[in-house]
C-alpha positions as CSV (number, residue, x, y, z in Angstrom):
1,X,-9.7,-2.0,8.9
2,X,-8.2,-3.5,5.7
3,X,-6.4,-6.6,5.6
4,X,-2.8,-7.0,4.2
5,X,-4.0,-8.7,1.2
6,X,-6.3,-5.8,0.3
7,X,-3.3,-3.5,0.4
8,X,-1.3,-5.8,-1.8
9,X,-4.2,-5.8,-4.1
10,X,-4.6,-2.1,-4.0
11,X,-0.9,-1.7,-5.0
12,X,-1.2,-4.1,-7.8
13,X,-4.4,-2.5,-9.3
14,X,-3.1,0.9,-9.1
15,X,0.4,0.4,-10.9
16,X,2.8,0.1,-8.0
17,X,5.9,-1.9,-8.9
18,X,6.9,-4.8,-6.7
19,X,10.5,-4.3,-6.5
20,X,11.6,-6.5,-3.6
21,X,10.0,-9.5,-2.0
22,X,11.4,-11.1,1.1
23,X,9.6,-11.7,4.3
24,X,7.5,-8.7,3.2
25,X,6.7,-7.2,-0.3
26,X,8.0,-3.9,-1.1
27,X,6.2,-1.8,-3.5
28,X,7.0,1.6,-5.2
29,X,5.3,4.1,-7.5
30,X,6.9,7.1,-9.4
31,X,4.4,10.0,-9.5
32,X,4.4,12.2,-12.6
33,X,6.2,14.9,-10.5
34,X,9.0,12.6,-9.8
35,X,8.1,11.8,-6.2
36,X,8.8,8.2,-5.3
37,X,6.2,6.6,-3.0
38,X,7.1,3.3,-1.1
39,X,5.2,1.0,1.0
40,X,5.9,-2.4,2.7
41,X,3.3,-5.2,2.6
42,X,3.3,-7.9,5.4
43,X,2.7,-11.4,4.1
44,X,0.4,-11.9,7.1
45,X,-3.4,-12.5,6.7
46,X,-4.6,-10.3,9.4
47,X,-6.0,-6.8,9.5
48,X,-3.8,-3.7,9.6
49,X,-3.7,-2.1,13.0
50,X,-5.6,1.3,12.9
51,X,-2.6,3.6,13.9
52,X,-0.5,1.8,11.3
53,X,-3.2,1.9,8.6
54,X,-3.6,5.7,9.1
55,X,0.2,6.3,8.5
56,X,0.3,4.0,5.6
57,X,-2.7,5.7,4.0
58,X,-1.4,9.3,4.6
59,X,2.4,8.9,4.4
60,X,3.0,6.1,2.1
61,X,0.1,5.8,-0.3
62,X,-0.7,9.4,-0.2
63,X,-4.4,8.7,-0.8
64,X,-7.8,8.7,1.0
65,X,-9.7,5.9,2.3
66,X,-12.4,6.3,-0.3
67,X,-9.9,6.2,-3.1
68,X,-8.4,3.0,-1.4
69,X,-11.8,1.4,-1.2
70,X,-12.6,2.1,-4.9
71,X,-9.3,0.4,-5.9
72,X,-8.9,-2.5,-3.6
């Protein structure tokens, strides 16, 4: 499973905007069709739990594991 730092790096590498930084980092990306994608990245250093990772990948990033791996 990916680590939180890999998710943060993915967001930066793929053009997500860091719009809020508190105890977590909040990123957003506006797609060409006007859809706004949002995700929250923990400042922790550990791995992302499997169930949570699957939700982040599909519902928040709207990408595949393969695409994530290419851009992390």
